MOPAC internal coordinates of N, CA, C and O (Angstrom, degrees):
PM7 1SCF
backbone

  N    0.0000 0     0.00 0     0.00 0    0    0    0
  C    1.4310 1     0.00 0     0.00 0    1    0    0
  C    1.5262 1   107.94 1     0.00 0    2    1    0
  O    1.2310 1   120.39 1   -39.14 1    3    2    1
  N    1.3434 1   116.86 1   140.86 1    3    2    1
  C    1.4605 1   122.41 1   177.88 1    5    3    2
  C    1.5154 1   108.16 1  -122.68 1    6    5    3
  O    1.2310 1   120.53 1   -43.15 1    7    6    5
  N    1.3201 1   116.60 1   136.85 1    7    6    5
  C    1.4631 1   121.55 1  -179.51 1    9    7    6
  C    1.5210 1   108.82 1  -113.31 1   10    9    7
  O    1.2310 1   120.71 1   -48.04 1   11   10    9
  N    1.3189 1   116.25 1   131.96 1   11   10    9
  C    1.4545 1   123.13 1   177.82 1   13   11   10
  C    1.5198 1   108.83 1  -119.71 1   14   13   11
  O    1.2310 1   120.31 1   -37.54 1   15   14   13
  N    1.3284 1   117.02 1   142.46 1   15   14   13
  C    1.4587 1   121.61 1   175.76 1   17   15   14
  C    1.5195 1   109.13 1  -135.34 1   18   17   15
  O    1.2310 1   120.78 1   -32.64 1   19   18   17
  N    1.3368 1   116.12 1   147.36 1   19   18   17
  C    1.4618 1   119.27 1   177.47 1   21   19   18
  C    1.5298 1   109.80 1  -108.12 1   22   21   19
  O    1.2310 1   120.67 1    -3.29 1   23   22   21
  N    1.3238 1   116.33 1   176.71 1   23   22   21
  C    1.4631 1   121.20 1  -176.83 1   25   23   22
  C    1.5214 1   113.07 1   -64.20 1   26   25   23
  O    1.2310 1   119.76 1   159.29 1   27   26   25
  N    1.3027 1   118.07 1   -20.71 1   27   26   25
  C    1.4612 1   121.19 1   177.91 1   29   27   26
  C    1.5287 1   110.85 1   -81.41 1   30   29   27
  O    1.2310 1   120.18 1   171.25 1   31   30   29
  N    1.3347 1   117.26 1    -8.75 1   31   30   29
  C    1.4537 1   121.33 1   179.14 1   33   31   30
  C    1.5102 1   114.20 1    96.15 1   34   33   31
  O    1.2310 1   120.05 1   175.82 1   35   34   33
  N    1.3414 1   117.52 1    -4.18 1   35   34   33
  C    1.4650 1   120.16 1   178.54 1   37   35   34
  C    1.5274 1   109.22 1   -68.58 1   38   37   35
  O    1.2310 1   120.66 1   -35.02 1   39   38   37
  N    1.3217 1   116.33 1   144.98 1   39   38   37
  C    1.4588 1   121.88 1  -175.36 1   41   39   38
  C    1.5241 1   110.59 1  -128.96 1   42   41   39
  O    1.2310 1   121.19 1   -43.12 1   43   42   41
  N    1.3327 1   115.32 1   136.88 1   43   42   41
  C    1.4585 1   122.78 1   176.14 1   45   43   42
  C    1.5172 1   109.12 1  -122.47 1   46   45   43
  O    1.2310 1   121.16 1   -28.44 1   47   46   45
  N    1.3260 1   115.39 1   151.56 1   47   46   45
  C    1.4618 1   122.04 1   179.20 1   49   47   46
  C    1.5251 1   108.25 1  -121.42 1   50   49   47
  O    1.2310 1   120.82 1   -49.81 1   51   50   49
  N    1.3319 1   116.04 1   130.19 1   51   50   49
  C    1.4651 1   120.78 1   174.33 1   53   51   50
  C    1.5154 1   107.74 1  -110.61 1   54   53   51
  O    1.2310 1   120.99 1   -60.11 1   55   54   53
  N    1.3136 1   115.72 1   119.89 1   55   54   53
  C    1.4611 1   122.05 1   179.97 1   57   55   54
  C    1.5254 1   109.59 1   -81.45 1   58   57   55
  O    1.2310 1   120.11 1   -18.12 1   59   58   57
  N    1.3408 1   117.40 1   161.88 1   59   58   57
  C    1.4650 1   120.65 1   179.62 1   61   59   58
  C    1.5338 1   113.82 1   -56.14 1   62   61   59
  O    1.2310 1   119.84 1   152.71 1   63   62   61
  N    1.3276 1   117.91 1   -27.29 1   63   62   61
  C    1.4696 1   120.14 1   179.62 1   65   63   62
  C    1.5332 1   112.43 1   -80.84 1   66   65   63
  O    1.2310 1   120.37 1   179.56 1   67   66   65
  N    1.3620 1   116.89 1    -0.44 1   67   66   65
  C    1.4564 1   121.39 1   177.70 1   69   67   66
  C    1.5168 1   114.29 1    97.05 1   70   69   67
  O    1.2310 1   120.00 1   169.37 1   71   70   69
  N    1.3220 1   117.61 1   -10.63 1   71   70   69
  C    1.4628 1   120.64 1   179.57 1   73   71   70
  C    1.5292 1   109.76 1   -65.29 1   74   73   71
  O    1.2310 1   120.42 1   -46.26 1   75   74   73
  N    1.3383 1   116.81 1   133.74 1   75   74   73
  C    1.4602 1   122.07 1   178.67 1   77   75   74
  C    1.5213 1   108.70 1  -117.03 1   78   77   75
  O    1.2310 1   120.76 1   -46.68 1   79   78   77
  N    1.3250 1   116.14 1   133.32 1   79   78   77
  C    1.4554 1   120.39 1   177.13 1   81   79   78
  C    1.5242 1   109.30 1  -140.45 1   82   81   79
  O    1.2310 1   121.32 1   -28.27 1   83   82   81
  N    1.3106 1   115.09 1   151.73 1   83   82   81
  C    1.4605 1   119.79 1   178.08 1   85   83   82
  C    1.5137 1   108.84 1   -80.56 1   86   85   83
  O    1.2310 1   121.29 1   -46.03 1   87   86   85
  N    1.3226 1   115.14 1   133.97 1   87   86   85
  C    1.4621 1   121.19 1   178.79 1   89   87   86
  C    1.5231 1   108.62 1   -81.96 1   90   89   87
  O    1.2310 1   120.22 1   -23.95 1   91   90   89
  N    1.2851 1   117.19 1   156.05 1   91   90   89
  C    1.4594 1   121.73 1   175.38 1   93   91   90
  C    1.5141 1   112.59 1   -80.57 1   94   93   91
  O    1.2310 1   120.42 1   176.63 1   95   94   93
  N    1.3181 1   116.80 1    -3.37 1   95   94   93
  C    1.4638 1   120.64 1  -178.01 1   97   95   94
  C    1.5216 1   110.78 1   -94.40 1   98   97   95
  O    1.2310 1   121.20 1   -38.35 1   99   98   97
  N    1.3196 1   115.32 1   141.65 1   99   98   97
  C    1.4514 1   121.46 1   171.06 1  101   99   98
  C    1.5150 1   107.53 1  -114.44 1  102  101   99
  O    1.2310 1   120.85 1   -43.33 1  103  102  101
  N    1.3156 1   115.97 1   136.67 1  103  102  101
  C    1.4555 1   121.42 1  -179.65 1  105  103  102
  C    1.5199 1   107.46 1  -110.99 1  106  105  103
  O    1.2310 1   120.68 1   -70.50 1  107  106  105
  N    1.3128 1   116.30 1   109.50 1  107  106  105
  C    1.4648 1   120.65 1  -177.21 1  109  107  106
  C    1.5174 1   112.22 1   -89.74 1  110  109  107
  O    1.2310 1   120.30 1   154.82 1  111  110  109
  N    1.3191 1   117.03 1   -25.18 1  111  110  109
  C    1.4559 1   119.65 1   179.67 1  113  111  110
  C    1.5188 1   110.03 1  -150.92 1  114  113  111
  O    1.2310 1   121.05 1   -11.33 1  115  114  113
  N    1.3438 1   115.60 1   168.67 1  115  114  113
  C    1.4546 1   121.96 1  -171.10 1  117  115  114
  C    1.5155 1   110.80 1  -130.84 1  118  117  115
  O    1.2310 1   120.35 1   -31.19 1  119  118  117
  N    1.3219 1   116.93 1   148.81 1  119  118  117
  C    1.4609 1   121.46 1   172.49 1  121  119  118
  C    1.5185 1   108.52 1   -73.96 1  122  121  119
  O    1.2310 1   120.84 1   -56.43 1  123  122  121
  N    1.3214 1   116.01 1   123.57 1  123  122  121
  C    1.4597 1   122.40 1   176.30 1  125  123  122
  C    1.5199 1   106.03 1  -134.07 1  126  125  123
  O    1.2310 1   120.75 1   -74.92 1  127  126  125
  N    1.3201 1   116.18 1   105.08 1  127  126  125
  C    1.4662 1   119.12 1  -173.83 1  129  127  126
  C    1.5168 1   109.14 1    62.30 1  130  129  127
  O    1.2310 1   120.72 1    53.53 1  131  130  129
  N    1.3145 1   116.23 1  -126.47 1  131  130  129
  C    1.4697 1   119.88 1  -179.14 1  133  131  130
  C    1.5291 1   111.56 1  -100.37 1  134  133  131
  O    1.2310 1   120.36 1  -165.00 1  135  134  133
  N    1.3318 1   116.91 1    15.00 1  135  134  133
  C    1.4602 1   120.97 1  -179.31 1  137  135  134
  C    1.5225 1   110.53 1  -121.74 1  138  137  135
  O    1.2310 1   121.22 1   -15.47 1  139  138  137
  N    1.3235 1   115.27 1   164.53 1  139  138  137
  C    1.4627 1   121.97 1   170.44 1  141  139  138
  C    1.5144 1   106.25 1  -114.08 1  142  141  139
  O    1.2310 1   120.86 1   -56.03 1  143  142  141
  N    1.3485 1   115.96 1   123.97 1  143  142  141
  C    1.4554 1   121.03 1  -177.49 1  145  143  142
  C    1.5224 1   111.13 1  -115.43 1  146  145  143
  O    1.2310 1   120.37 1   -42.58 1  147  146  145
  N    1.3308 1   116.91 1   137.42 1  147  146  145
  C    1.4625 1   119.45 1   170.58 1  149  147  146
  C    1.5235 1   108.62 1   -78.73 1  150  149  147
  O    1.2310 1   120.44 1   -16.68 1  151  150  149
  N    1.3266 1   116.77 1   163.32 1  151  150  149
  C    1.4631 1   121.32 1  -179.88 1  153  151  150
  C    1.5206 1   111.66 1   -52.46 1  154  153  151
  O    1.2310 1   120.23 1   142.10 1  155  154  153
  N    1.3405 1   117.17 1   -37.90 1  155  154  153
  C    1.4615 1   120.75 1  -175.19 1  157  155  154
  C    1.5154 1   113.05 1   -62.85 1  158  157  155
  O    1.2310 1   119.52 1   160.07 1  159  158  157
  N    1.3211 1   118.52 1   -19.93 1  159  158  157
  C    1.4609 1   121.49 1   179.97 1  161  159  158
  C    1.5330 1   113.25 1   -95.35 1  162  161  159
  O    1.2310 1   119.83 1   171.04 1  163  162  161
  N    1.3201 1   117.92 1    -8.96 1  163  162  161
  C    1.4653 1   119.84 1  -179.77 1  165  163  162
  C    1.5287 1   111.72 1   -63.29 1  166  165  163
  O    1.2310 1   120.37 1   144.57 1  167  166  165
  N    1.3225 1   116.90 1   -35.43 1  167  166  165
  C    1.4617 1   120.21 1  -179.96 1  169  167  166
  C    1.5237 1   112.16 1   -64.88 1  170  169  167
  O    1.2310 1   119.97 1   162.21 1  171  170  169
  N    1.3223 1   117.66 1   -17.79 1  171  170  169
  C    1.4542 1   122.04 1  -178.98 1  173  171  170
  C    1.5296 1   112.71 1   -91.43 1  174  173  171
  O    1.2310 1   120.18 1   173.11 1  175  174  173
  N    1.3232 1   117.25 1    -6.89 1  175  174  173
  C    1.4705 1   120.87 1   179.81 1  177  175  174
  C    1.5316 1   110.13 1   -71.32 1  178  177  175
  O    1.2310 1   120.55 1   -35.85 1  179  178  177
  N    1.3092 1   116.56 1   144.15 1  179  178  177
  C    1.4604 1   118.15 1   176.63 1  181  179  178
  C    1.5383 1   110.42 1   -68.34 1  182  181  179
  O    1.2310 1   119.86 1   -27.96 1  183  182  181
  N    1.3267 1   117.87 1   152.04 1  183  182  181
  C    1.4626 1   119.40 1  -179.86 1  185  183  182
  C    1.5250 1   110.05 1   -67.66 1  186  185  183
  O    1.2310 1   121.03 1   -26.98 1  187  186  185
  N    1.3119 1   115.64 1   153.02 1  187  186  185
  C    1.4552 1   121.58 1   176.72 1  189  187  186
  C    1.5241 1   107.73 1   -78.90 1  190  189  187
  O    1.2310 1   120.32 1   -63.55 1  191  190  189
  N    1.2919 1   117.00 1   116.45 1  191  190  189
  C    1.4629 1   120.43 1  -178.28 1  193  191  190
  C    1.5222 1   109.42 1  -109.61 1  194  193  191
  O    1.2310 1   121.28 1   -55.92 1  195  194  193
  N    1.3169 1   115.16 1   124.08 1  195  194  193
  C    1.4616 1   120.82 1   179.04 1  197  195  194
  C    1.5170 1   108.48 1  -115.81 1  198  197  195
  O    1.2310 1   120.52 1   -39.92 1  199  198  197
  N    1.3180 1   116.61 1   140.08 1  199  198  197
  C    1.4633 1   120.50 1   178.91 1  201  199  198
  C    1.4971 1   110.99 1   -93.94 1  202  201  199
  O    1.2310 1   120.10 1   180.00 1  203  202  201

């Protein structure tokens, strides 16, 4: 199963058979390290730099 969310917090679920349905859950913010960030703050995060 794959879960997708947009900036408005709407969430969709794609099952292994390809069926897509909208979830009843809205995700307003995300765990990032020890903080919870709303979508509006993601643009302010530093880029992930790998050596």
